[in-house]
N, C-alpha and C positions, 0 to 999 in steps of 0.2 A: 504494500500500500504506500507507505512513505508519507509525503506531505498531503494533507487533506485538501480537497478541491481539485479542480482541473489543472493540476500542476504540470502534467505531461503535455496538455494542450498549450500551455504557455511556452514549453520548450520545443514543441514540435517544429516550428519554422526553422529551428537551428539544428535539426537532426539531419543525418545523412543516410544514404542507402549505398551499401557496398556489395561487391560480388564475392565469389567463393574464395578468391585469393587473398582476401583481407586478413584472414586469420592463419594463413599458411605459415607453418614453422613458428607460431607464436603461442605463448602461454596465456590461458584464459581461465579465470576463476568463475565457477558456476555456483549460484545459490541453489542448493539442492531443494530446500523447502519451496522455492518458487516453482520448480518443475512439479513437485507433488501436488501443490495447491492448484496448479493449472490443469493437471489431468483430472483432478476431482471435479473441477468446475465444468470442463468440456465434455467429459464422458460420463456425466452423472446418470443419464438415462440408458446408456449402452451397457449391456451385460457382458463385460469383458473380464476375463479372469486376471486379477491382480494387474490393473492397468498401470500402476506406478512402476512395477518391475519392467513391464513391456516398454513403456515410454523411456525409462532410464537406459535400458539395454540398447534400443534402436538409436536413440539420440546420441549416446556415447559413441556408437559405431560411426554415425554420420559425422560427428566432430572429428574423428580420426580420418575417415576415408574421404568424405566429400570436401571437408574444409581444411584438412591437414593440420589441425590444431593439437596442442598439448593441454588437455583439460585438467583442472584442479577443482575438486568438489569441496564445498564447505557446508557443514551441517550446523544447524542451530544449537546453541547451548542453553543454559538456564536464563530465562527471561528476567528482566528487572521487575521489581514490584510495580513500577509505574506501567510497564508494558502489560503486566498481568491484569492490572486494574482496567487498562484500556480494552483488553480482550473481553472482560466482563461487560463493559459498557457497550462494546460493539455487538455482543451477543444479545443483550436486552434490546438494543436498537433494532437489530434485524428481526427479533421476535415480536416487535410492536409493543413491548412492555415499557411503560414510562416509570422512571424512578426519580424521585426528588433528589436523592443524593446516593453516592456510592461509598462504601467503606474506604477509609483512608488507607493508602499504601504504607504498610509497615516495613521498616528497614530489615533486610535479611529474609523477608518472607515473600515468596513468589509462587505463582501457580503454573504448573507445567502444562504443556499442551495435552490434548486428550490422548488416551491410550492408543486409539486407532491410528492417529497421526504418528505417534512415536514408533509404533510397530511398522508402519510403511517406511519411515525414515531408516529404521534399523535394517530392514530387508534391502533397501536400496544401497546402504553402505556396504553390506555384505556382498552384494552383486558387484559394486564398483571395485572392491578390494580383489575380487576374483578376476576382474578385468585388468588388474595391474595399474589402476589409476590412483594417484594420491588423494586421500580424503582427510580433511582437517576438521577439527571440532572447535568451534568458537566458544568463547566464554559467554557471550550474549547472543546478539543477532548475527546471522551469517553474512548479511550484506555489509556489516561493519568490518569483518575480517577480510572480505573480498575487496573492500575499498582500501584497507590498509595494505594488502598485498599489491594492489595497483599503485598506490601512492609510493611505496618503497621500491617499485620497479621489479618485484618478484613475478608479476604477471603483466601482460600488456592491455588487458581489458577485463571487464566484469560482465557476466550474463545475469541480469536480474531485472525485475519490473518494479522494484522498490525505489522510488525517486529519492529517498533519503540516503542513497549511496553517495550522492554528491556531497551531502552534508557531512558524511564520514570521511571525505577526502578523496573520492574516486576521481580519476582523470578521464576515463573512457568507459562508458556504460552501453552495453548492447541490450536493448529492451526487447527485441523480437527477432526470431529466426524463422524463416520460411524457406526450407530447402528447395521446394518446387517452384522457384521463381528465378528470374534473371539476376536480381539484386536481393539476395535473401536476408541480408543483415540490415537492421535498423539500429544505428548507434548514435550516441550523443557524446560530444567531446566538451570538456569543461572550458577549453580555450574559445570554442565557438560561442558558448553561452556568455562568457565574459565580454567578448567583442560585440555580440549582438544585443544583449540585454543590459550590459554594463553591471552585471551582478557577479560578485565573488562569493567565496564559501561562506563568510560571515553574513553576507546579505541573505543567502539562502537559509541559513540557520535562523535569522531574524524573521523571515517570512514564515517559516514553519512554526515558530513560537506564536506568531500572531494569528494564523489561520488554523493551526492544529496539525498534529503529527501522530505517529504511532503510539506515543507515550502520553499525549494529551489531545484527545479528539476534538475538543471544543475550541481551544485557543482563546482568543478574545472575542466575545459575542459582539456582532455588529461589524466586524472587520472581515472583508472578503479578500480574495486574491488580488484584485485590481487595486483596492485601497492599500493593502500591505505593500504591493510592488511600488506604488507611488510614494509611500511613506519612507521605505528603507532607501530608496534611491536619492533621497535628500541628504543622506549622511554617507560619509566615507566608510570603507571597510574597517578601518581601525577604531572608529568611534561608535559604530552602530550598536554593538552589544552593550557598551558602557552607557550609552544614552538610554537604551531600554531599561537598564538597571536603575538609572536616576528617575525616569518617568514612572517605573513600576513602584518605586518607594514613595511615590506621591510628591516628589520634588519637581513639581511643574514650574516652580518659580524660576528655575534656571532657564528653562525654555521660554517662559513668559518674559523674562528680562531681555533675552535676545530678540524676541518678537517685538517688544516695545521699542527697542532701539531701531529695528528695521521699519517700524510703522511710520516714524518720522522721516519723511523723504529728505535725503541729503542732496541739495541741488548742486550743479556744477559751478565752476568759477564764473562762468558768463551768465548765470541765472540768478535771479533775486532770491534771497532766503525766505521771503514772504510770498506766498502763493496768492496771486490776484486773478480773479475770474474775468475772462475776456468775453465781452458781449458779442453775440452772433446774430446775424440777420435772420429774421423769422421767415423770410420768403425764399432766399437762396441757401441759407445755412452756413455761409462763410463768415469769417470774423468781421465785425463792424455792425452798426445798426442799420435798419431798413431806411431810415431818414437820411443817414449819411451816404448810403449807396445810391439813393435817388438823386442826391445833390452833387456828389463828387464821383459817382460810378464805382463799381466793384471791380477790383483788380483781378480777382479769381474768376469772375464771370466774363471778363474781357468786354465789358459794356462801356458805353460813353455816357456822359452826363445827360440827365433828363430822359434817358431811355429805360431805366430800371434794371432789375436783376432778372436772371433766369430762374424759374421756379425749380426748387430742388425735387428730385424724384423720391418715390417712396423708399424707405430704408436707407436714406442718405446718411453717411457718416463723414464728419469733417476730419481731415488729416493734418490739421495745423499743429504746430508744436505744443500749443496749450492743451488741445484735446488729446493729443498723443500722450502727453505727460499725465493727464488726468486718467486716461485708460490704464496706463501702467500702474498708477497708484491703486486704482480699484482692483486690478488683477492681483497685485501684491497683497492687498488687504484680504481678498477672498482666500488666497493660498494660506495666509497666516491664520485666518479664522478656522479654515479646514484643518490645519495642522494642530491647532490648539484643541479642536474638537476630538481628533483622533487621540491626542495625548490624554485627554480626560477619560476617554473610553478605556485606554490602557491602564491609567491610574486607578480606575474603579474596580479592576480585576484583582482579586486577592492572590497573593503569592505569585506575582508575575514580575519578571520571568522566572521560571523554575530553574535554579542554578544546576540542579542535578541533570536536567535534560541538556543544558548547554555544555556542561562538562562531559557528558556522555558522547556528544557529537565531536567534541574537540580532542578528547583523550584517545589513546591507542587501545584497541580491543584485541589483544592477542589471544591465541588459542590457549586452552587450559593446560595443555601438556608442555608448555614452554616453547622452545625454539622449534621451528618447523623445517622439514627437509622435503623438498619437492623432488621425488624420484619416480620414474615410470618403469615398470617391469613388464615382462611378457605375460599375457593372459594365461591363466591356469585352465586350459581347455577342458580337460577331463572333469575337473570339479565343477566347471560351469555347466557342462552337459548334465551332470547329476542335479545341480541346483535348479536349472530351468525345467528339467524333467519332473522334479518334485513340485515346484510352485506353478509352472505353466502347463505341465503335461505335454511338453514338446518332445518329439522324437530326437534322438541324438543326431541323426543325419540332418534334420531341419536346423538345429542349433549350430552345427558346424558350418552349414551352408550360409547362414545369416552372419556368422562371424568372419567369413572369409574376406570381405572387403577391409575390415580392420586388420586382420592378420597379414594380408598382402601389403598394406601400407607400412606396417611395422617391419615386415620382411625387407621391403625396398629401402627403408631407412637404415636397417642394419647392413645391407649390402653396400649402400652408399658410404657407410662409415667403416668399410674394409672388414666386414664380418666374413668368417670362413664358411658359414652355413649357406649353401647354395640351393636348398630345397625348402619350398613353402609347405608348412605343416608336415615336413619330413617325407613328403611323397609327391610334390609337384615341383617341376623345374620350369624356369623361364624358357618358353619355346620361341615365340616371335611376337611382333607387333602386327595385329590384324589390320587396323585402320585407325583413322582419326575421327573421333565422334564429337559433335558439338551439342552440348546440352545446356539450354538456357543461356546461350552466348558464350559458354565456357568450353574450350577445347580440351579433349582428353584422349589418351591412347587406350585402345581396346587391346588388352594383352591376352595372349593364349598361353595357358599353363598346361604342361604335358605331365600326365601321371606316369611315374617311373616305377611304381611298385604294384604288386598284385594283392597287397594286404587289403582285406575287406572290413576290418574292425573299425577303422577310423575313416572309412570312405565317405566323401561328401557327395551326396546324391539327392535327387528329389524325394522328399518323404512320401511314404505310403499313405493311403487314405486313412484319415483319422476323423471321425465325425465331430468330436469335441473341438478339435483344432480347426476344422473346416468351418464350423459354425462361428468360432471366434474370429477367423479371418474374414468371413462374410460380413459380420457386424462391423468390423473395422473398415471394410471397403465401403459400407453404406454411409457412414457418417464421421468416422474418426481417423481415417487413414492419414489425412494431412497433418493432424495433430500428433499422431503417434510416430510419424516420420519413418515409416517402415522402408528400408532400402529395396531396390529393385531385385527381382529374382535373377540369380546367376544363370548364364547360358552354359549348358552342359551338352557337349556333342562328342561323337565318336568318329574318328577318321583313321582308316588303315589299321583298324584293330586297337587303336590307342584312344584313351579317354582324355578329353581336353576340357578345361574350364576357361571362361572368358570373364575378365574383370575390367573395370574402367579405372585408370590410374592417372595421376597428375603427370603432365608432360615433363616438367622440370625434375620431378622425383625419379622418373624412369631414366631421364638423361643422366642424372648423377649416379644412378645405380648400374645401368647397362649402357654406357656410351657407344660401344661397338654395335649393339643391336639397333640403336636409334640411327646411327650413321648408315647401316645397311638398309634399314627401312626407308630412309630419305633418298638414298641412291636408287633403290628399286622404284620408288614413287616417281622420281624425276625421269627415270628411263621410260616408264609407262606413259607419262605425259608427253615425252618427246616422240614416242612411237605413234601415239594417237594424233598428235598435231601433224606429223609427217603424212599419215594416211589421209587426213582431211585436205592437206595441200596437194597431194597427188591425184585425188579424185577428179574426173572430168566434170566440166561445168554442166553439160546437158545429160549426164548419165543418170539413170534412175537411182533413187535412194534405196539402200539395202533394207531388208526386212527388219523391222523393229526400230528404225531410226525415224524420228518425227521431223517432218519438214516444216518450214515456216508457212504461214497461211498464204503468202504471195506465191511461193514456189509450188505449193500444193494445187492451187487453182490454175496456175500456169501450166503445170504438167498434166492436169486432168482435162483441160479445155481442148476440144476437138475442132479443128478448122474445117468448115464446110463450104462447099461451092454455092453460088447463088441459086442454082437449080435445086440443090438439096434443101436449101432453106425454104424455097417456095413449096416443095412437096411436103416438108415437115410441117409447115404452118397449115397447109390444107388438111393434112392428116389430123392435126390437133383440133382444128375446127370441126372436122367430121366426127372425131371422137367426142368432142364436147356436145355437139348436137345430138349424138346418140345417147349420151348419158343424160342429156336434158330430157329426152323422151322417156328414158327408162325410169329416172328418179324424179319424184315430184319436186317442183321448184320451191315449195314452201320449206323443204328441209335445209335449204341453203341459208346463209346469213343474209342480213339486209344488204350489205355492200355487194355480196356476190349476186343476189337477185337483181340489183340495179344494173350491174354490168351485163348480165345475161339478157335482160329485157331491152336495154337501151344501147347496147354495143359499147 
């Protein structure tokens, strides 16, 4: 959730959309609770077995295979007493129950999430550990540790929908991922927000205190997002939090004194210290009286004496120096009165601002186990097969097949780093590059992997029929496939008695792992293009097109048109007229359209 109100709508004009290569070879921190809550909201009505496990499994594979990222998952820790109280208030608000007051948050006492959520989170952590992905446990909120990792340079971005990640110090936040699109990443950078809105971290903290956040849902009653934005922009980043402290203590006299000083307009050196009202003509609206304009003419109307002025139009506003000065003073007075009104609303709120919330956003939130070590290991395939067979009722062949995109990416990374292992999953070797495939504007190599062993225990094949799993897949295809981000089914084919697998891999990764194979593929591709262009150039101009080659529409009609002699044209026209008259006798004329009947009757 993060900051209350349409905070993401405020930041949306400064967001960016990036392609698949944005996260390649980068570390990214993932808020695990965000994924769990998202799947609960999206697949609430779909009867899918353990959707949190399914979503975590497929999305982690996509982060490795499609995006080439190094994910780090962060789980929620023990919530603060204020966060627990806010959860209770949110529950009663969603239930439609009105409470006059909530019990005060006691220090050291917090309410854990419900048991169902804790169970889902623990099962996802077990799955991620089997996948070889680092999982960190935060002291408090997961987005706080994600922001800290991003701020310290341990990761390059955070994946979370909680807008308060910026308040915790995040530099780059990825709000949404849609793998089945040309630009799947929607991300926000703090530098863009600073240059676009003129807001820095302390300004965002001040806005959250005024409109509400995860620890205080109400904020200051009567102050919305637009009012808070306008108010905090009148102070610098260094003084905004201290000024809120002064106003919250009821010390409005400090601001009142500054306002009183600003209310008395300080004129320039060429202006009189005493403001005198300049008379304006009631007919034309320019400086001077109507009588004087009639006698001496109006310079602004460009009239001569005894001719009078030009009548002012409706909505006329004078732009003289006196009126301009008066308008500036009125605008300044309105701004000062508005600012005093907002300060009084803030001062009327008890215990504002809450120093505990401010310190929570500014302090570091390290994980409970101390220092963190980000290391990625190889997936434990056999244990994963047993794990998913127990929770998801998946067959071993199905699990291995779905894991292959992630395993092939890890294998190519190992080969690129001079690894001695030359077999994928211990049984498939790199055979050749089949072709170049473009998916959503992103070019990939289609790789053929050749099976080198006859062992059948760990064979990756299409799973046999399973009614439970087929029903689960059918439900996912109906409404939740996009959310669950299930990868495409692998292509399995047999050629010359050998079994082959086809996977889609990043071109740069394949180039770094097998440069000789890539060079051979590019040479063969260039040779084929040269031969095809040579055949097109040798082909005679008037020769017939070979079977299966599509001609242009001009050449098609030119080749199919038959040149006829004048005698043939006359005989053909007479034959057509005879056939038409015969058809006219055979078929009633009323069956033709109106335009056809008109042509037949009147020639």
